[in-house]
DOPABA-333900 format. One record per residue: chain; residue in one letter; x, y, z of N, C-alpha, C in turn; residue number from 1. Coordinates in Angstrom, 2 decimals, always signed. Layout:
BEGIN
@chaine = A	residu = A	n_xx = X	n_yy = Y	n_zz = Z	ca_xx = X	ca_yy = Y	ca_zz = Z	c_xx = X	c_yy = Y	c_zz = Z	num = NUM
...
This chain:
BEGIN
@chaine = A	residu = M	n_xx = +6.34	n_yy = +14.51	n_zz = -42.19	ca_xx = +6.33	ca_yy = +14.78	ca_zz = -40.76	c_xx = +7.30	c_yy = +13.81	c_zz = -40.09	num = 1
@chaine = A	residu = P	n_xx = +8.20	n_yy = +14.31	n_zz = -39.24	ca_xx = +9.17	ca_yy = +13.42	ca_zz = -38.59	c_xx = +8.49	c_yy = +12.48	c_zz = -37.60	num = 2
@chaine = A	residu = R	n_xx = +9.03	n_yy = +11.30	n_zz = -37.49	ca_xx = +8.48	ca_yy = +10.32	ca_zz = -36.55	c_xx = +9.05	c_yy = +10.58	c_zz = -35.16	num = 3
@chaine = A	residu = A	n_xx = +8.32	n_yy = +10.17	n_zz = -34.15	ca_xx = +8.78	ca_yy = +10.34	ca_zz = -32.77	c_xx = +10.02	c_yy = +9.48	c_zz = -32.54	num = 4
@chaine = A	residu = A	n_xx = +10.96	n_yy = +10.04	n_zz = -31.81	ca_xx = +12.18	ca_yy = +9.30	ca_zz = -31.50	c_xx = +11.84	c_yy = +8.10	c_zz = -30.62	num = 5
@chaine = A	residu = I	n_xx = +12.40	n_yy = +6.95	n_zz = -30.95	ca_xx = +12.13	ca_yy = +5.74	ca_zz = -30.18	c_xx = +13.40	c_yy = +5.36	c_zz = -29.43	num = 6
@chaine = A	residu = K	n_xx = +13.25	n_yy = +5.19	n_zz = -28.13	ca_xx = +14.36	ca_yy = +4.83	ca_zz = -27.26	c_xx = +13.87	c_yy = +3.67	c_zz = -26.41	num = 7
@chaine = A	residu = D	n_xx = +14.61	n_yy = +2.59	n_zz = -26.39	ca_xx = +14.20	ca_yy = +1.39	ca_zz = -25.64	c_xx = +12.85	c_yy = +0.87	c_zz = -26.13	num = 8
@chaine = A	residu = G	n_xx = +12.54	n_yy = +1.09	n_zz = -27.40	ca_xx = +11.29	ca_yy = +0.59	ca_zz = -27.96	c_xx = +10.07	c_yy = +1.41	c_zz = -27.59	num = 9
@chaine = A	residu = L	n_xx = +10.25	n_yy = +2.53	n_zz = -26.88	ca_xx = +9.12	ca_yy = +3.36	ca_zz = -26.46	c_xx = +9.27	c_yy = +4.78	c_zz = -27.00	num = 10
@chaine = A	residu = T	n_xx = +8.14	n_yy = +5.37	n_zz = -27.37	ca_xx = +8.16	ca_yy = +6.77	ca_zz = -27.78	c_xx = +8.28	c_yy = +7.64	c_zz = -26.53	num = 11
@chaine = A	residu = K	n_xx = +8.55	n_yy = +8.89	n_zz = -26.74	ca_xx = +8.65	ca_yy = +9.83	ca_zz = -25.61	c_xx = +7.34	c_yy = +9.85	c_zz = -24.82	num = 12
@chaine = A	residu = Q	n_xx = +6.22	n_yy = +9.84	n_zz = -25.54	ca_xx = +4.91	ca_yy = +9.84	ca_zz = -24.88	c_xx = +4.70	c_yy = +8.56	c_zz = -24.08	num = 13
@chaine = A	residu = A	n_xx = +5.10	n_yy = +7.42	n_zz = -24.62	ca_xx = +4.94	ca_yy = +6.15	ca_zz = -23.90	c_xx = +5.80	c_yy = +6.14	c_zz = -22.65	num = 14
@chaine = A	residu = R	n_xx = +7.02	n_yy = +6.68	n_zz = -22.73	ca_xx = +7.88	ca_yy = +6.76	ca_zz = -21.53	c_xx = +7.25	c_yy = +7.68	c_zz = -20.48	num = 15
@chaine = A	residu = Y	n_xx = +6.69	n_yy = +8.79	n_zz = -20.93	ca_xx = +6.04	ca_yy = +9.73	ca_zz = -20.02	c_xx = +4.87	c_yy = +9.04	c_zz = -19.31	num = 16
@chaine = A	residu = R	n_xx = +4.04	n_yy = +8.34	n_zz = -20.07	ca_xx = +2.89	ca_yy = +7.64	ca_zz = -19.47	c_xx = +3.34	c_yy = +6.55	c_zz = -18.51	num = 17
@chaine = A	residu = A	n_xx = +4.39	n_yy = +5.81	n_zz = -18.88	ca_xx = +4.91	ca_yy = +4.75	ca_zz = -18.01	c_xx = +5.43	c_yy = +5.34	c_zz = -16.70	num = 18
@chaine = A	residu = A	n_xx = +6.10	n_yy = +6.49	n_zz = -16.77	ca_xx = +6.61	ca_yy = +7.13	ca_zz = -15.55	c_xx = +5.46	c_yy = +7.59	c_zz = -14.66	num = 19
@chaine = A	residu = K	n_xx = +4.43	n_yy = +8.15	n_zz = -15.25	ca_xx = +3.27	ca_yy = +8.58	ca_zz = -14.46	c_xx = +2.58	c_yy = +7.39	c_zz = -13.81	num = 20
@chaine = A	residu = K	n_xx = +2.43	n_yy = +6.29	n_zz = -14.57	ca_xx = +1.81	ca_yy = +5.09	ca_zz = -14.02	c_xx = +2.64	c_yy = +4.53	c_zz = -12.88	num = 21
@chaine = A	residu = A	n_xx = +3.96	n_yy = +4.53	n_zz = -13.04	ca_xx = +4.86	ca_yy = +4.04	ca_zz = -11.98	c_xx = +4.76	c_yy = +4.91	c_zz = -10.73	num = 22
@chaine = A	residu = A	n_xx = +4.39	n_yy = +6.18	n_zz = -10.91	ca_xx = +4.23	ca_yy = +7.09	ca_zz = -9.78	c_xx = +2.87	c_yy = +6.93	c_zz = -9.10	num = 23
@chaine = A	residu = G	n_xx = +2.08	n_yy = +5.96	n_zz = -9.58	ca_xx = +0.78	ca_yy = +5.69	ca_zz = -8.97	c_xx = -0.37	c_yy = +6.49	c_zz = -9.55	num = 24
@chaine = A	residu = L	n_xx = -0.15	n_yy = +7.10	n_zz = -10.71	ca_xx = -1.20	ca_yy = +7.90	ca_zz = -11.33	c_xx = -1.90	c_yy = +7.10	c_zz = -12.43	num = 25
@chaine = A	residu = K	n_xx = -3.14	n_yy = +7.46	n_zz = -12.69	ca_xx = -3.94	ca_yy = +6.80	ca_zz = -13.72	c_xx = -4.41	c_yy = +7.85	c_zz = -14.72	num = 26
@chaine = A	residu = E	n_xx = -4.24	n_yy = +7.56	n_zz = -16.00	ca_xx = -4.67	ca_yy = +8.50	ca_zz = -17.04	c_xx = -6.18	c_yy = +8.44	c_zz = -17.19	num = 27
@chaine = A	residu = V	n_xx = -6.80	n_yy = +9.61	n_zz = -17.22	ca_xx = -8.24	ca_yy = +9.71	ca_zz = -17.40	c_xx = -8.49	c_yy = +10.71	c_zz = -18.53	num = 28
@chaine = A	residu = R	n_xx = -9.29	n_yy = +10.32	n_zz = -19.48	ca_xx = -9.65	ca_yy = +11.22	ca_zz = -20.58	c_xx = -11.13	c_yy = +11.50	c_zz = -20.50	num = 29
@chaine = A	residu = I	n_xx = -11.48	n_yy = +12.76	n_zz = -20.67	ca_xx = -12.89	ca_yy = +13.14	ca_zz = -20.64	c_xx = -13.21	c_yy = +14.02	c_zz = -21.84	num = 30
@chaine = A	residu = W	n_xx = -14.47	n_yy = +14.01	n_zz = -22.21	ca_xx = -14.96	ca_yy = +14.90	ca_zz = -23.24	c_xx = -15.75	c_yy = +16.00	c_zz = -22.55	num = 31
@chaine = A	residu = T	n_xx = -15.59	n_yy = +17.21	n_zz = -23.00	ca_xx = -16.32	ca_yy = +18.33	ca_zz = -22.43	c_xx = -16.81	c_yy = +19.24	c_zz = -23.55	num = 32
@chaine = A	residu = F	n_xx = -17.66	n_yy = +20.16	n_zz = -23.19	ca_xx = -18.22	ca_yy = +21.06	ca_zz = -24.19	c_xx = -17.16	c_yy = +22.01	c_zz = -24.73	num = 33
@chaine = A	residu = D	n_xx = -17.28	n_yy = +22.36	n_zz = -26.01	ca_xx = -16.43	ca_yy = +23.36	ca_zz = -26.63	c_xx = -17.04	c_yy = +24.72	c_zz = -26.32	num = 34
@chaine = A	residu = T	n_xx = -16.45	n_yy = +25.44	n_zz = -25.38	ca_xx = -17.04	ca_yy = +26.70	ca_zz = -24.92	c_xx = -16.93	c_yy = +27.82	c_zz = -25.94	num = 35
@chaine = A	residu = K	n_xx = -16.26	n_yy = +27.57	n_zz = -27.06	ca_xx = -16.18	ca_yy = +28.58	ca_zz = -28.12	c_xx = -17.18	c_yy = +28.30	c_zz = -29.25	num = 36
@chaine = A	residu = D	n_xx = -17.89	n_yy = +27.19	n_zz = -29.15	ca_xx = -18.88	ca_yy = +26.81	ca_zz = -30.16	c_xx = -20.09	c_yy = +27.76	c_zz = -30.06	num = 37
@chaine = A	residu = P	n_xx = -20.48	n_yy = +28.40	n_zz = -31.16	ca_xx = -21.62	ca_yy = +29.31	ca_zz = -31.12	c_xx = -22.91	c_yy = +28.65	c_zz = -30.61	num = 38
@chaine = A	residu = A	n_xx = -23.12	n_yy = +27.39	n_zz = -30.92	ca_xx = -24.32	ca_yy = +26.70	ca_zz = -30.44	c_xx = -24.28	c_yy = +26.56	c_zz = -28.92	num = 39
@chaine = A	residu = F	n_xx = -23.10	n_yy = +26.25	n_zz = -28.38	ca_xx = -22.96	ca_yy = +26.15	ca_zz = -26.93	c_xx = -23.23	c_yy = +27.50	c_zz = -26.28	num = 40
@chaine = A	residu = L	n_xx = -22.65	n_yy = +28.56	n_zz = -26.84	ca_xx = -22.83	ca_yy = +29.90	ca_zz = -26.28	c_xx = -24.29	c_yy = +30.34	c_zz = -26.32	num = 41
@chaine = A	residu = A	n_xx = -24.99	n_yy = +30.01	n_zz = -27.41	ca_xx = -26.40	ca_yy = +30.36	ca_zz = -27.52	c_xx = -27.22	c_yy = +29.62	c_zz = -26.48	num = 42
@chaine = A	residu = D	n_xx = -26.94	n_yy = +28.35	n_zz = -26.28	ca_xx = -27.68	ca_yy = +27.58	ca_zz = -25.27	c_xx = -27.36	c_yy = +28.08	c_zz = -23.87	num = 43
@chaine = A	residu = L	n_xx = -26.12	n_yy = +28.43	n_zz = -23.63	ca_xx = -25.73	ca_yy = +28.98	ca_zz = -22.33	c_xx = -26.49	c_yy = +30.27	c_zz = -22.05	num = 44
@chaine = A	residu = Q	n_xx = -26.55	n_yy = +31.15	n_zz = -23.04	ca_xx = -27.29	ca_yy = +32.41	ca_zz = -22.87	c_xx = -28.77	c_yy = +32.14	c_zz = -22.63	num = 45
@chaine = A	residu = R	n_xx = -29.32	n_yy = +31.16	n_zz = -23.33	ca_xx = -30.73	ca_yy = +30.80	ca_zz = -23.13	c_xx = -30.97	c_yy = +30.36	c_zz = -21.69	num = 46
@chaine = A	residu = Q	n_xx = -30.08	n_yy = +29.51	n_zz = -21.17	ca_xx = -30.24	ca_yy = +29.02	ca_zz = -19.80	c_xx = -30.07	c_yy = +30.13	c_zz = -18.77	num = 47
@chaine = A	residu = V	n_xx = -29.13	n_yy = +31.03	n_zz = -19.01	ca_xx = -28.93	ca_yy = +32.16	ca_zz = -18.09	c_xx = -30.17	c_yy = +33.05	c_zz = -18.08	num = 48
@chaine = A	residu = S	n_xx = -30.76	n_yy = +33.27	n_zz = -19.23	ca_xx = -31.97	ca_yy = +34.09	ca_zz = -19.31	c_xx = -33.11	c_yy = +33.46	c_zz = -18.52	num = 49
@chaine = A	residu = I	n_xx = -33.23	n_yy = +32.14	n_zz = -18.62	ca_xx = -34.27	ca_yy = +31.43	ca_zz = -17.87	c_xx = -34.04	c_yy = +31.60	c_zz = -16.37	num = 50
@chaine = A	residu = L	n_xx = -32.79	n_yy = +31.43	n_zz = -15.93	ca_xx = -32.49	ca_yy = +31.57	ca_zz = -14.51	c_xx = -32.72	c_yy = +33.00	c_zz = -14.03	num = 51
@chaine = A	residu = N	n_xx = -32.32	n_yy = +33.98	n_zz = -14.83	ca_xx = -32.51	ca_yy = +35.37	ca_zz = -14.43	c_xx = -33.98	c_yy = +35.75	c_zz = -14.33	num = 52
@chaine = A	residu = A	n_xx = -34.83	n_yy = +35.09	n_zz = -15.09	ca_xx = -36.27	ca_yy = +35.38	ca_zz = -15.06	c_xx = -36.99	c_yy = +34.63	c_zz = -13.95	num = 53
@chaine = A	residu = D	n_xx = -36.33	n_yy = +33.69	n_zz = -13.31	ca_xx = -36.96	ca_yy = +32.88	ca_zz = -12.26	c_xx = -37.00	c_yy = +33.66	c_zz = -10.95	num = 54
@chaine = A	residu = P	n_xx = -38.20	n_yy = +33.94	n_zz = -10.42	ca_xx = -38.30	ca_yy = +34.72	ca_zz = -9.19	c_xx = -37.73	c_yy = +33.99	c_zz = -7.96	num = 55
@chaine = A	residu = E	n_xx = -37.60	n_yy = +32.70	n_zz = -8.02	ca_xx = -37.09	ca_yy = +31.95	ca_zz = -6.87	c_xx = -35.59	c_yy = +31.68	c_zz = -6.95	num = 56
@chaine = A	residu = E	n_xx = -34.93	n_yy = +32.16	n_zz = -7.99	ca_xx = -33.51	ca_yy = +31.89	ca_zz = -8.18	c_xx = -32.66	c_yy = +32.41	c_zz = -7.02	num = 57
@chaine = A	residu = T	n_xx = -32.96	n_yy = +33.60	n_zz = -6.53	ca_xx = -32.19	ca_yy = +34.17	ca_zz = -5.41	c_xx = -32.31	c_yy = +33.29	c_zz = -4.18	num = 58
@chaine = A	residu = A	n_xx = -33.52	n_yy = +32.85	n_zz = -3.87	ca_xx = -33.73	ca_yy = +32.00	ca_zz = -2.69	c_xx = -33.00	c_yy = +30.67	c_zz = -2.85	num = 59
@chaine = A	residu = V	n_xx = -33.02	n_yy = +30.12	n_zz = -4.04	ca_xx = -32.33	ca_yy = +28.85	ca_zz = -4.29	c_xx = -30.83	c_yy = +29.02	c_zz = -4.11	num = 60
@chaine = A	residu = M	n_xx = -30.27	n_yy = +30.08	n_zz = -4.66	ca_xx = -28.83	ca_yy = +30.32	ca_zz = -4.52	c_xx = -28.43	c_yy = +30.55	c_zz = -3.07	num = 61
@chaine = A	residu = E	n_xx = -29.26	n_yy = +31.27	n_zz = -2.31	ca_xx = -28.98	ca_yy = +31.47	ca_zz = -0.89	c_xx = -28.99	c_yy = +30.13	c_zz = -0.16	num = 62
@chaine = A	residu = W	n_xx = -29.95	n_yy = +29.26	n_zz = -0.49	ca_xx = -30.01	ca_yy = +27.95	ca_zz = +0.15	c_xx = -28.76	c_yy = +27.13	c_zz = -0.19	num = 63
@chaine = A	residu = I	n_xx = -28.34	n_yy = +27.16	n_zz = -1.44	ca_xx = -27.13	ca_yy = +26.42	ca_zz = -1.85	c_xx = -25.92	c_yy = +26.93	c_zz = -1.08	num = 64
@chaine = A	residu = E	n_xx = -25.79	n_yy = +28.24	n_zz = -0.95	ca_xx = -24.67	ca_yy = +28.81	ca_zz = -0.20	c_xx = -24.71	c_yy = +28.38	c_zz = +1.26	num = 65
@chaine = A	residu = D	n_xx = -25.91	n_yy = +28.34	n_zz = +1.85	ca_xx = -26.05	ca_yy = +27.93	ca_zz = +3.25	c_xx = -25.66	c_yy = +26.48	c_zz = +3.47	num = 66
@chaine = A	residu = V	n_xx = -26.13	n_yy = +25.59	n_zz = +2.61	ca_xx = -25.83	ca_yy = +24.16	ca_zz = +2.82	c_xx = -24.42	c_yy = +23.81	c_zz = +2.39	num = 67
@chaine = A	residu = A	n_xx = -23.81	n_yy = +24.64	n_zz = +1.55	ca_xx = -22.45	ca_yy = +24.36	ca_zz = +1.10	c_xx = -21.41	c_yy = +24.89	c_zz = +2.07	num = 68
@chaine = A	residu = A	n_xx = -21.80	n_yy = +25.76	n_zz = +2.99	ca_xx = -20.86	ca_yy = +26.35	ca_zz = +3.94	c_xx = -20.54	c_yy = +25.33	c_zz = +5.02	num = 69
@chaine = A	residu = W	n_xx = -19.31	n_yy = +24.83	n_zz = +5.01	ca_xx = -18.89	ca_yy = +23.87	ca_zz = +6.02	c_xx = -18.34	c_yy = +24.63	c_zz = +7.22	num = 70
@chaine = A	residu = P	n_xx = -18.64	n_yy = +24.15	n_zz = +8.42	ca_xx = -18.06	ca_yy = +24.82	ca_zz = +9.59	c_xx = -16.55	c_yy = +24.61	c_zz = +9.61	num = 71
@chaine = A	residu = S	n_xx = -15.85	n_yy = +25.61	n_zz = +10.10	ca_xx = -14.39	ca_yy = +25.49	ca_zz = +10.20	c_xx = -14.04	c_yy = +24.61	c_zz = +11.38	num = 72
@chaine = A	residu = D	n_xx = -12.78	n_yy = +24.22	n_zz = +11.50	ca_xx = -12.34	ca_yy = +23.38	ca_zz = +12.61	c_xx = -12.44	c_yy = +24.12	c_zz = +13.94	num = 73
@chaine = A	residu = D	n_xx = -12.47	n_yy = +25.45	n_zz = +13.89	ca_xx = -12.55	ca_yy = +26.26	ca_zz = +15.11	c_xx = -13.93	c_yy = +26.23	c_zz = +15.72	num = 74
@chaine = A	residu = E	n_xx = -14.94	n_yy = +25.89	n_zz = +14.94	ca_xx = -16.32	ca_yy = +25.93	ca_zz = +15.44	c_xx = -16.71	c_yy = +24.63	c_zz = +16.09	num = 75
């Protein structure tokens, strides 16, 4: 496998990161669920089934929509 080209002692990736940092940005790495994992999909379906069976789910969603609606600047 070819090695990354080094220019001024930095790899292309290191130069890219240095440029982003100089622009005032900070690198953040996060871990998230693999949405293609069968176990994840099974658990997601289980949770959706629970929510769909909950008689108060509609009322809860309406409440969330009401409190999340911010008034516009015109109001």
